[in-house]
KOLZAZA-535196 format. One record per atom (N, C-alpha, C): residue number from 1; residue in three letters; atom name; x, y, z. Coordinates in pm, 1 decimal, decimal comma. Layout:
N
<NUM; "ALA"; "CA"; <X; Y; Z>> ...
! end
This chain:
67
<1; "MET"; "N"; <84,8; -116,0; 0,0>> <1; "MET"; "CA"; <0,0; 0,0; 0,0>> <1; "MET"; "C"; <89,6; 122,5; 0,0>> <2; "SER"; "N"; <72,6; 207,7; -95,7>> <2; "SER"; "CA"; <153,0; 328,3; -102,5>> <2; "SER"; "C"; <78,1; 443,2; -36,3>> <3; "ILE"; "N"; <151,7; 527,7; 25,2>> <3; "ILE"; "CA"; <92,9; 643,4; 90,7>> <3; "ILE"; "C"; <122,3; 765,0; 5,2>> <4; "ASP"; "N"; <18,4; 832,0; -34,3>> <4; "ASP"; "CA"; <32,3; 952,1; -114,5>> <4; "ASP"; "C"; <47,8; 1070,4; -20,2>> <5; "ALA"; "N"; <162,0; 1135,2; -24,8>> <5; "ALA"; "CA"; <193,6; 1243,0; 68,5>> <5; "ALA"; "C"; <95,2; 1358,2; 59,2>> <6; "GLU"; "N"; <32,6; 1375,0; -56,2>> <6; "GLU"; "CA"; <-62,9; 1483,3; -72,5>> <6; "GLU"; "C"; <-193,8; 1455,4; -0,2>> <7; "GLN"; "N"; <-224,5; 1328,8; 23,6>> <7; "GLN"; "CA"; <-350,8; 1293,0; 85,9>> <7; "GLN"; "C"; <-346,4; 1303,2; 237,9>> <8; "ILE"; "N"; <-229,4; 1299,8; 295,5>> <8; "ILE"; "CA"; <-216,8; 1302,9; 440,3>> <8; "ILE"; "C"; <-186,0; 1444,5; 484,7>> <9; "GLN"; "N"; <-264,6; 1491,3; 579,3>> <9; "GLN"; "CA"; <-243,8; 1624,7; 631,4>> <9; "GLN"; "C"; <-193,2; 1613,1; 774,3>> <10; "HIS"; "N"; <-105,2; 1701,3; 812,1>> <10; "HIS"; "CA"; <-52,3; 1703,4; 947,5>> <10; "HIS"; "C"; <-86,8; 1837,0; 1010,0>> <11; "SER"; "N"; <-117,4; 1834,5; 1137,7>> <11; "SER"; "CA"; <-135,4; 1959,6; 1210,6>> <11; "SER"; "C"; <-60,4; 1945,7; 1341,8>> <12; "ALA"; "N"; <-2,7; 2053,2; 1383,8>> <12; "ALA"; "CA"; <77,5; 2050,6; 1505,7>> <12; "ALA"; "C"; <4,9; 2123,2; 1617,0>> <13; "ASP"; "N"; <11,1; 2065,7; 1736,1>> <13; "ASP"; "CA"; <-38,3; 2131,5; 1856,1>> <13; "ASP"; "C"; <80,2; 2208,3; 1912,8>> <14; "GLU"; "N"; <76,0; 2339,5; 1901,3>> <14; "GLU"; "CA"; <192,1; 2420,1; 1938,8>> <14; "GLU"; "C"; <224,4; 2410,8; 2086,6>> <15; "SER"; "N"; <125,0; 2385,9; 2171,6>> <15; "SER"; "CA"; <151,7; 2380,9; 2315,7>> <15; "SER"; "C"; <227,8; 2255,1; 2355,7>> <16; "THR"; "N"; <201,2; 2141,9; 2288,2>> <16; "THR"; "CA"; <267,9; 2016,5; 2324,7>> <16; "THR"; "C"; <368,1; 1970,3; 2221,1>> <17; "GLY"; "N"; <359,6; 2023,7; 2101,0>> <17; "GLY"; "CA"; <448,6; 1981,0; 1994,1>> <17; "GLY"; "C"; <405,3; 1849,6; 1931,1>> <18; "ALA"; "N"; <286,2; 1801,0; 1965,9>> <18; "ALA"; "CA"; <235,7; 1674,6; 1912,6>> <18; "ALA"; "C"; <176,6; 1697,2; 1774,0>> <19; "PHE"; "N"; <182,9; 1595,1; 1690,5>> <19; "PHE"; "CA"; <128,3; 1600,6; 1555,9>> <19; "PHE"; "C"; <8,8; 1507,5; 1544,8>> <20; "ALA"; "N"; <-91,8; 1551,4; 1471,1>> <20; "ALA"; "CA"; <-207,5; 1468,0; 1441,4>> <20; "ALA"; "C"; <-207,8; 1441,3; 1291,4>> <21; "THR"; "N"; <-234,4; 1318,8; 1252,2>> <21; "THR"; "CA"; <-238,4; 1281,9; 1111,0>> <21; "THR"; "C"; <-382,8; 1253,9; 1072,1>> <22; "TYR"; "N"; <-426,3; 1312,4; 961,9>> <22; "TYR"; "CA"; <-561,3; 1291,3; 911,3>> <22; "TYR"; "C"; <-552,8; 1203,4; 787,5>> <23; "LEU"; "N"; <-632,4; 1096,6; 787,9>> <23; "LEU"; "CA"; <-631,6; 1001,3; 677,3>> <23; "LEU"; "C"; <-729,7; 1043,0; 569,2>> <24; "SER"; "N"; <-700,9; 1000,9; 447,2>> <24; "SER"; "CA"; <-793,2; 1027,5; 336,3>> <24; "SER"; "C"; <-912,5; 932,8; 348,0>> <25; "ARG"; "N"; <-1018,3; 961,7; 274,7>> <25; "ARG"; "CA"; <-1138,0; 877,9; 275,4>> <25; "ARG"; "C"; <-1105,5; 735,7; 227,3>> <26; "ALA"; "N"; <-1017,9; 724,5; 127,5>> <26; "ALA"; "CA"; <-979,7; 593,2; 75,4>> <26; "ALA"; "C"; <-906,1; 512,6; 182,5>> <27; "ASP"; "N"; <-819,6; 577,7; 260,3>> <27; "ASP"; "CA"; <-748,2; 508,7; 368,0>> <27; "ASP"; "C"; <-845,4; 459,4; 474,8>> <28; "ILE"; "N"; <-941,2; 542,2; 509,2>> <28; "ILE"; "CA"; <-1041,1; 503,4; 609,9>> <28; "ILE"; "C"; <-1123,1; 385,6; 559,4>> <29; "ASP"; "N"; <-1163,0; 387,0; 432,2>> <29; "ASP"; "CA"; <-1239,8; 276,0; 374,9>> <29; "ASP"; "C"; <-1160,3; 146,1; 376,4>> <30; "ARG"; "N"; <-1030,9; 152,6; 341,3>> <30; "ARG"; "CA"; <-946,7; 32,3; 343,7>> <30; "ARG"; "C"; <-930,6; -22,0; 485,4>> <31; "LEU"; "N"; <-909,5; 66,2; 581,2>> <31; "LEU"; "CA"; <-894,9; 22,5; 720,4>> <31; "LEU"; "C"; <-1024,4; -37,8; 773,8>> <32; "THR"; "N"; <-1137,7; 21,5; 736,9>> <32; "THR"; "CA"; <-1267,1; -31,0; 779,8>> <32; "THR"; "C"; <-1290,8; -169,4; 721,3>> <33; "SER"; "N"; <-1260,0; -186,5; 594,2>> <33; "SER"; "CA"; <-1276,6; -316,2; 529,0>> <33; "SER"; "C"; <-1187,2; -421,7; 594,2>> <34; "PHE"; "N"; <-1063,2; -385,0; 623,2>> <34; "PHE"; "CA"; <-971,5; -477,8; 688,8>> <34; "PHE"; "C"; <-1024,8; -516,6; 826,2>> <35; "LYS"; "N"; <-1075,1; -420,4; 901,7>> <35; "LYS"; "CA"; <-1129,1; -446,6; 1035,0>> <35; "LYS"; "C"; <-1249,2; -540,6; 1026,9>> <36; "GLN"; "N"; <-1338,3; -516,9; 930,9>> <36; "GLN"; "CA"; <-1455,9; -602,3; 917,0>> <36; "GLN"; "C"; <-1417,0; -744,0; 876,6>> <37; "ARG"; "N"; <-1323,0; -757,0; 784,3>> <37; "ARG"; "CA"; <-1278,0; -889,7; 742,5>> <37; "ARG"; "C"; <-1214,3; -964,1; 860,9>> <38; "TYR"; "N"; <-1129,6; -896,1; 934,8>> <38; "TYR"; "CA"; <-1063,5; -955,9; 1050,9>> <38; "TYR"; "C"; <-1167,4; -1001,4; 1153,4>> <39; "SER"; "N"; <-1268,1; -917,1; 1177,1>> <39; "SER"; "CA"; <-1372,4; -952,0; 1273,9>> <39; "SER"; "C"; <-1450,7; -1074,9; 1229,4>> <40; "LEU"; "N"; <-1488,6; -1078,5; 1101,4>> <40; "LEU"; "CA"; <-1562,8; -1194,4; 1051,3>> <40; "LEU"; "C"; <-1480,6; -1322,5; 1063,9>> <41; "GLU"; "N"; <-1353,1; -1315,2; 1026,3>> <41; "GLU"; "CA"; <-1268,5; -1433,9; 1034,4>> <41; "GLU"; "C"; <-1243,5; -1474,4; 1179,1>> <42; "SER"; "N"; <-1237,2; -1379,3; 1270,7>> <42; "SER"; "CA"; <-1215,9; -1413,9; 1411,6>> <42; "SER"; "C"; <-1340,3; -1478,1; 1472,8>> <43; "TYR"; "N"; <-1458,0; -1452,7; 1414,1>> <43; "TYR"; "CA"; <-1581,5; -1516,3; 1459,7>> <43; "TYR"; "C"; <-1602,0; -1653,5; 1397,3>> <44; "GLY"; "N"; <-1507,3; -1698,3; 1315,2>> <44; "GLY"; "CA"; <-1513,6; -1833,5; 1262,0>> <44; "GLY"; "C"; <-1552,1; -1845,6; 1116,2>> <45; "PHE"; "N"; <-1578,1; -1734,8; 1050,2>> <45; "PHE"; "CA"; <-1608,6; -1741,2; 907,5>> <45; "PHE"; "C"; <-1479,9; -1770,7; 830,6>> <46; "SER"; "N"; <-1491,9; -1845,5; 722,9>> <46; "SER"; "CA"; <-1375,8; -1871,2; 638,4>> <46; "SER"; "C"; <-1344,2; -1744,7; 558,5>> <47; "THR"; "N"; <-1226,0; -1743,8; 496,6>> <47; "THR"; "CA"; <-1187,9; -1628,7; 414,4>> <47; "THR"; "C"; <-1286,4; -1610,1; 300,4>> <48; "ARG"; "N"; <-1329,1; -1720,3; 240,9>> <48; "ARG"; "CA"; <-1425,4; -1713,0; 130,5>> <48; "ARG"; "C"; <-1559,0; -1656,9; 177,6>> <49; "GLN"; "N"; <-1606,8; -1702,5; 293,4>> <49; "GLN"; "CA"; <-1733,2; -1652,3; 346,7>> <49; "GLN"; "C"; <-1723,7; -1503,5; 380,6>> <50; "ALA"; "N"; <-1612,7; -1462,7; 441,7>> <50; "ALA"; "CA"; <-1593,1; -1321,5; 475,8>> <50; "ALA"; "C"; <-1591,9; -1236,0; 350,5>> <51; "THR"; "N"; <-1524,5; -1283,8; 245,8>> <51; "THR"; "CA"; <-1521,3; -1210,6; 119,2>> <51; "THR"; "C"; <-1661,2; -1195,8; 62,3>> <52; "HIS"; "N"; <-1739,0; -1303,1; 67,6>> <52; "HIS"; "CA"; <-1875,0; -1299,7; 14,8>> <52; "HIS"; "C"; <-1961,4; -1201,1; 94,6>> <53; "LEU"; "N"; <-1951,8; -1204,7; 226,9>> <53; "LEU"; "CA"; <-2030,4; -1113,3; 310,1>> <53; "LEU"; "C"; <-1990,9; -967,7; 287,2>> <54; "LEU"; "N"; <-1862,9; -941,7; 271,7>> <54; "LEU"; "CA"; <-1818,4; -804,9; 245,2>> <54; "LEU"; "C"; <-1864,9; -757,5; 108,1>> <55; "PHE"; "N"; <-1869,4; -849,1; 11,1>> <55; "PHE"; "CA"; <-1919,6; -814,4; -121,9>> <55; "PHE"; "C"; <-2068,2; -779,8; -115,4>> <56; "ILE"; "N"; <-2144,8; -859,6; -41,6>> <56; "ILE"; "CA"; <-2287,3; -831,5; -26,0>> <56; "ILE"; "C"; <-2307,5; -697,0; 42,4>> <57; "ARG"; "N"; <-2226,5; -666,5; 141,8>> <57; "ARG"; "CA"; <-2233,9; -537,6; 209,7>> <57; "ARG"; "C"; <-2203,4; -424,2; 111,0>> <58; "TRP"; "N"; <-2102,4; -443,8; 26,9>> <58; "TRP"; "CA"; <-2068,2; -342,7; -73,1>> <58; "TRP"; "C"; <-2184,4; -320,9; -170,2>> <59; "LEU"; "N"; <-2246,8; -432,4; -215,4>> <59; "LEU"; "CA"; <-2362,2; -419,9; -305,1>> <59; "LEU"; "C"; <-2475,0; -341,6; -238,3>> <60; "TYR"; "N"; <-2500,2; -372,0; -113,5>> <60; "TYR"; "CA"; <-2607,1; -303,2; -39,3>> <60; "TYR"; "C"; <-2577,7; -153,4; -31,6>> <61; "ARG"; "N"; <-2453,1; -119,2; -2,7>> <61; "ARG"; "CA"; <-2417,4; 23,5; 8,2>> <61; "ARG"; "C"; <-2425,1; 94,3; -127,9>> <62; "GLN"; "N"; <-2407,3; 20,2; -235,8>> <62; "GLN"; "CA"; <-2418,4; 78,1; -369,2>> <62; "GLN"; "C"; <-2563,6; 90,4; -414,6>> <63; "GLY"; "N"; <-2655,1; 32,0; -338,1>> <63; "GLY"; "CA"; <-2795,9; 37,2; -375,0>> <63; "GLY"; "C"; <-2834,7; -67,1; -476,7>> <64; "ALA"; "N"; <-2754,3; -172,1; -491,2>> <64; "ALA"; "CA"; <-2779,8; -273,1; -592,5>> <64; "ALA"; "C"; <-2875,1; -382,2; -545,2>> <65; "THR"; "N"; <-2904,8; -385,7; -417,3>> <65; "THR"; "CA"; <-2994,0; -488,9; -366,2>> <65; "THR"; "C"; <-3126,7; -425,2; -324,3>> <66; "ALA"; "N"; <-3231,8; -503,9; -326,9>> <66; "ALA"; "CA"; <-3362,7; -454,5; -285,6>> <66; "ALA"; "C"; <-3367,2; -446,6; -133,3>> <67; "SER"; "N"; <-3430,2; -345,4; -83,3>> <67; "SER"; "CA"; <-3441,1; -326,6; 62,6>> <67; "SER"; "C"; <-3551,0; -411,9; 118,8>> 
! end
């Protein structure tokens, strides 16, 4: 995974000198997908089942399935 320097913003807290990093929307989506896959697999779903469930979730979010 490559990090695009233009997508990451840094801000400094002048009182403490600490930096905060803000992720792009694509980074947040990838991290969320990884977290969901990890959770499904930790609950006992196989990799294939987790992939299928995540695909169905993606279809639902795209509006491709009937409510």
